[in-house]
C-alpha positions as CSV (number, residue, x, y, z in Angstrom):
1,X,0.0,0.0,0.0
2,X,1.3,3.5,-0.8
3,X,1.4,6.4,1.8
4,X,0.1,10.0,1.4
5,X,3.7,11.1,1.6
6,X,4.7,9.0,-1.4
7,X,1.7,10.5,-3.4
8,X,2.9,13.9,-2.4
9,X,6.4,13.2,-3.4
10,X,5.2,11.7,-6.8
11,X,3.2,14.6,-7.6
12,X,6.2,16.9,-7.0
13,X,8.4,14.9,-9.3
14,X,5.7,15.2,-12.0
15,X,5.1,18.8,-11.4
16,X,1.5,18.2,-10.7
17,X,-0.8,19.9,-8.2
18,X,-3.4,18.1,-6.1
19,X,-6.0,19.2,-8.7
20,X,-4.1,17.9,-11.6
21,X,-3.8,14.4,-9.8
22,X,-7.5,14.6,-8.9
23,X,-8.5,15.3,-12.5
24,X,-6.2,12.6,-13.9
25,X,-7.4,10.0,-11.4
26,X,-11.0,11.2,-11.6
27,X,-11.4,11.7,-7.9
28,X,-12.2,14.7,-5.8
29,X,-9.4,17.1,-4.8
30,X,-10.3,16.8,-1.2
31,X,-9.8,13.1,-1.5
32,X,-6.1,13.6,-2.6
33,X,-5.7,16.3,0.2
34,X,-7.0,14.0,2.9
35,X,-5.1,11.0,1.8
36,X,-1.9,12.9,1.6
37,X,-2.5,14.4,5.1
38,X,-3.6,10.9,6.4
39,X,-6.7,12.7,7.6
40,X,-9.3,10.0,6.6
41,X,-9.5,6.5,5.6
42,X,-9.4,6.1,1.8
43,X,-10.8,3.2,0.1
44,X,-8.5,0.6,-1.4
45,X,-10.1,1.2,-4.8
46,X,-9.4,5.0,-4.6
47,X,-5.8,4.4,-3.6
48,X,-5.3,1.9,-6.3
49,X,-6.6,4.4,-8.8
50,X,-4.4,7.1,-7.6
51,X,-1.4,4.7,-7.7
52,X,-2.2,3.5,-11.1
53,X,-2.6,7.1,-12.4
54,X,0.8,8.0,-11.1
55,X,2.5,5.0,-12.4
56,X,1.1,5.6,-15.8
57,X,2.6,9.1,-15.7
58,X,5.9,7.5,-15.1
59,X,6.2,7.1,-11.3
60,X,7.7,3.9,-9.8
61,X,6.8,3.3,-6.1
62,X,9.7,1.7,-4.3
63,X,8.7,-1.4,-2.3
64,X,11.6,-2.0,0.1
65,X,12.0,1.7,1.1
66,X,9.3,4.2,1.4
67,X,9.9,6.4,-1.7
68,X,9.1,7.2,-5.3
69,X,11.2,7.9,-8.4
70,X,10.7,8.5,-12.0
71,X,11.1,5.5,-14.1
72,X,14.1,5.5,-16.4
73,X,13.2,6.1,-20.0
74,X,13.9,3.2,-22.1
75,X,16.7,3.4,-24.5
76,X,15.4,3.6,-28.0
77,X,17.6,2.2,-30.7
78,X,16.7,3.7,-34.1
79,X,17.4,1.7,-37.1
80,X,18.8,3.6,-40.1
81,X,17.5,2.8,-43.5
82,X,19.2,3.7,-46.6
83,X,17.0,3.7,-49.7
84,X,18.1,1.5,-52.5
85,X,20.1,3.3,-55.2
86,X,18.1,4.7,-58.1
87,X,18.4,2.9,-61.4
């Protein structure tokens, strides 16, 4: 399970406000605020939705240490193509 502190850190890495996260996850901004502050019990479904939203934006939640990081961008190898010589 993720924590409110992880969600706050993830938002900061992405440059997102609470409102942006709420819109992306389709939850109320007050839900994000309360979860980050641990002010109320948030349903497992809502927490899962927030987590998936952040992960799809490039966040990786660290399992063995309480933290987050941006996923490394995959190395893209572009093949070069030389057109056949004109006849």
